[in-house]
C-alpha positions as CSV (number, residue, x, y, z in Angstrom):
1,X,-3.0,-13.5,-15.8
2,X,-2.9,-10.1,-17.8
3,X,-3.0,-7.0,-16.0
4,X,-0.7,-4.0,-14.9
5,X,-0.2,-5.9,-11.3
6,X,0.0,-9.3,-13.3
7,X,1.1,-11.9,-10.3
8,X,2.3,-9.0,-8.1
9,X,1.4,-9.2,-4.3
10,X,0.0,-5.8,-2.7
11,X,-0.4,-5.0,0.9
12,X,-2.9,-2.3,1.9
13,X,-3.4,-1.1,5.1
14,X,-6.8,0.6,5.7
15,X,-9.0,1.6,8.1
16,X,-11.8,2.3,6.2
17,X,-13.8,-0.3,4.8
18,X,-15.8,1.1,1.7
19,X,-12.3,2.2,1.2
20,X,-11.0,-0.9,1.2
21,X,-12.9,-2.6,-0.5
22,X,-12.6,-0.5,-3.2
23,X,-8.7,-0.6,-3.5
24,X,-9.6,-4.4,-3.4
25,X,-11.5,-4.8,-6.6
26,X,-9.5,-2.6,-8.6
27,X,-6.4,-4.3,-7.3
28,X,-7.9,-7.4,-8.6
29,X,-9.4,-5.9,-11.7
30,X,-5.7,-5.5,-12.5
31,X,-4.1,-8.4,-12.2
32,X,-3.0,-8.9,-8.5
33,X,-2.5,-12.3,-7.8
34,X,-3.1,-11.1,-3.7
35,X,-4.3,-8.4,-2.2
36,X,-3.1,-8.8,1.8
37,X,-5.3,-6.3,4.1
38,X,-4.3,-5.2,7.9
39,X,-6.9,-2.5,9.5
40,X,-4.1,-1.8,12.4
41,X,0.2,-1.3,12.5
42,X,-0.2,-4.5,14.6
43,X,-2.0,-6.5,12.1
44,X,0.1,-4.9,9.4
45,X,3.4,-5.3,11.3
46,X,2.1,-9.4,11.7
47,X,1.6,-10.2,8.2
48,X,4.7,-8.6,7.2
49,X,6.2,-11.3,9.4
50,X,5.2,-13.7,7.3
51,X,4.4,-12.5,3.7
52,X,6.7,-10.9,1.1
53,X,4.9,-7.8,-1.3
54,X,6.1,-6.3,-4.4
55,X,4.2,-3.4,-3.2
56,X,2.1,-1.8,-0.5
57,X,-0.7,1.3,0.3
58,X,-0.7,2.8,3.6
59,X,-3.0,4.8,5.1
60,X,-1.8,7.3,7.5
61,X,-4.0,7.4,9.8
62,X,-5.3,4.4,11.3
63,X,-8.2,5.2,13.9
64,X,-5.9,7.7,15.3
65,X,-2.8,6.0,15.3
66,X,-0.2,6.6,12.4
67,X,1.2,4.1,10.1
68,X,4.9,5.2,10.4
69,X,6.0,1.8,12.3
70,X,4.3,0.1,9.2
71,X,6.3,2.6,6.6
72,X,9.8,1.8,8.4
73,X,9.5,-1.9,8.1
74,X,8.7,-1.7,4.0
75,X,11.7,0.8,3.8
76,X,13.5,-1.9,5.8
77,X,12.4,-4.8,3.2
78,X,12.3,-2.0,0.8
79,X,9.4,-3.3,-0.1
80,X,8.0,-0.1,-2.3
81,X,4.6,1.6,-0.7
82,X,2.8,4.9,-1.4
83,X,0.8,7.1,1.5
84,X,-3.0,7.6,0.8
85,X,-4.5,10.5,3.4
86,X,-7.8,12.4,3.6
87,X,-5.5,15.4,5.3
88,X,-2.5,17.3,4.4
89,X,0.7,15.9,5.2
90,X,2.9,13.6,6.4
91,X,3.6,15.9,9.5
92,X,6.6,15.1,11.1
93,X,7.6,12.6,9.1
94,X,9.8,14.8,6.6
95,X,11.6,12.0,5.7
96,X,8.7,10.2,4.1
97,X,7.8,13.0,2.0
98,X,9.5,12.2,-0.7
99,X,6.6,8.8,-0.7
100,X,4.4,8.9,-3.3
101,X,1.2,10.4,-1.8
102,X,-2.3,9.1,-2.6
103,X,-5.1,12.4,-1.3
104,X,-8.5,11.1,-0.7
105,X,-10.8,11.0,-2.3
106,X,-8.9,9.9,-5.8
107,X,-9.6,8.5,-9.0
108,X,-9.1,4.5,-9.6
109,X,-6.7,5.5,-12.6
110,X,-4.6,8.2,-9.7
111,X,-4.4,4.9,-7.8
112,X,-3.2,2.8,-11.0
113,X,-0.5,5.5,-11.9
114,X,0.9,5.3,-8.5
115,X,1.1,1.5,-8.7
116,X,2.3,1.6,-11.9
117,X,5.2,3.7,-10.3
118,X,5.8,1.5,-7.9
119,X,6.1,-1.6,-9.3
120,X,7.9,-0.2,-12.2
121,X,11.3,-1.9,-12.7
122,X,10.8,-4.1,-9.3
123,X,11.2,-7.6,-9.5
124,X,8.4,-9.6,-8.7
125,X,8.7,-10.9,-4.6
126,X,7.9,-14.5,-4.2
127,X,5.5,-16.0,-1.9
128,X,6.6,-16.7,2.1
């Protein structure tokens, strides 16, 4: 398998189906071995219980619910992640300002650049 994300497992937390479909297609084109999707904090938390990932993309706002609890879980597991948002910033979570941020709408090249940064020097996860 070839591509930037060859053999990588990515978690995508996104509640807008069209955006999710675009991200999934891009990740598949980049060689991802697995793309797991969640549309809520609860879904993402359930997935994280039994799965291992190389990186994650988190929409900040999931139908009015912030994805910060998922970010906290990823930090505890040392899984690199980036945020995506159609809004301005991360609000009161100043501790997360160092995380990469994609502002919607973003170009595929921007997604690729962020993912390349996230997986740089990261060993591949093994499926749980």
